N, C-alpha and C positions, 0 to 999 in steps of 0.2 A: 854616411853621406850618400845623397841621391846620385845616380848615375846620369851622365850626360843626356842620354835618350829620355829619361824621366824628366828631367829638367826641360828638354826641348818641347815635349808636348804640352807641358804646363805653360811654357812661354807662348806657344802657339794658340793654346785655349784662351789666353788672355785677349789676343787679337780677334779670335773668333767670337768670343764673348761681347766685345764691343760692337762689332759689326752686326752680330745678331740682335743686340739690344735696340740698335738703330733701326733694323728692319722691323722688329716687332713693334717699336713705338710708331714709326710712320705708317704702318699698314693697318694700324687699329682705327684711325680716323677715316673721315671721308676722303676719298681719293677721286677728284673731279677732272683734273686737267692732264693733257698728254705728258706734261713735264712731270707731274707727280707719278703717273703710271711708269714713266721711263726711270724715275728715281728709285721706285720700289723694286723694279726688274734689276736695276743695277745693284741695289743693296742685297737682293737675292743671290745675284751672281757672286758677289764678294763673299757673302755669308757661306754660300754652298761650297765655294772654293776653299775656304778656310776650314769648313766643317769636314770635308774629306781629308784635307791635309793634317788636321788635328787627330782624326781617326788613323791615318797613316803613321804618324808619330807615336801615338798611343799603342798601336799594334807593334811597332818596331820596338818600343820599350818593353813590351812583353815577348820579344824574341822573334816575331813574325817578320817576314821580308815580303813587302807588297810594293809594287812600282806604279801601277796605274790607278785612276779613280775607281773604275769597275772592279778590279782585283781587291782594292782596299774595301769597298762596300761589301763585297761578297764575303771577305774574311771577317769583317765586323758583324755582319748578319750571322755567320757561322758561330762566332764568339758571343753572340747574344748582347752585343753593345748596341745595336740598333735592332728594332723589332720588325720593320716592314721593308725588307731588302728591295722588293719590287718598286716601292714608292721612290726609294733612294735612286735606283736605276733610272726610273721616270724622270727624277729631278735632274740627274745627270744629263738626260737627253734634252730636257727643257733648257738647262743651263747652256747647252751647245746652240740653242736657238736664240739666245738673247741678243745676238747681233742684229736680229730682225725686228727691232722694236720700232722701226719706221712704219711697219705694217700694222695699222691700227687694230685691226681685227685679231691678228696673232697676239699682239700686246695685250689686249682685253682678256683673251683666253689664258694667256700666261699668268696674268695678274690674278685671276680666279683660281687657278691651280696653285699658285704661290700662297695665297692667303688661306684657302681652304684645305690644302693637302700638304704642302711642303713646309710651311712654318710649323704646323703642329708636330711634324716629325723632327725637325731641327730643335724644336723646344725640348722634346723628349731627350735628345742627345745632350743638349745644353745641360739639363737638369742632372742627368746621370753623371757626366763628367764633372760637374760643379761639386758634386759629393766627394770626388776623388782628389781634387786639386789641394 
């Protein structure tokens, strides 16, 4: 029988997977309006939040104790669950800026980073964990 922590990360993965698929779906097409940009940024915020939480649950199922997003990212990098720890730390910093989507210049910069840098990293995590669910 699976232990509760193992079940927990798999349940969280399902939620992460749903939000990530929406992010990927809507970021692939043309993004023209401020509303679409804000929507992609919001989907990134949700997907990133769930991604670090699924990593935390996954690590805890393996016996690690991690508390913060930064600590979780560092441990996941050390355990080779994620490849580019610095990109994940940058994504964490960007996620903390998502409340400033009213600043159009910042929102456009964030959108570019999300599409070009962060989604590919989230995709790698999604594919890796999908094999273990």
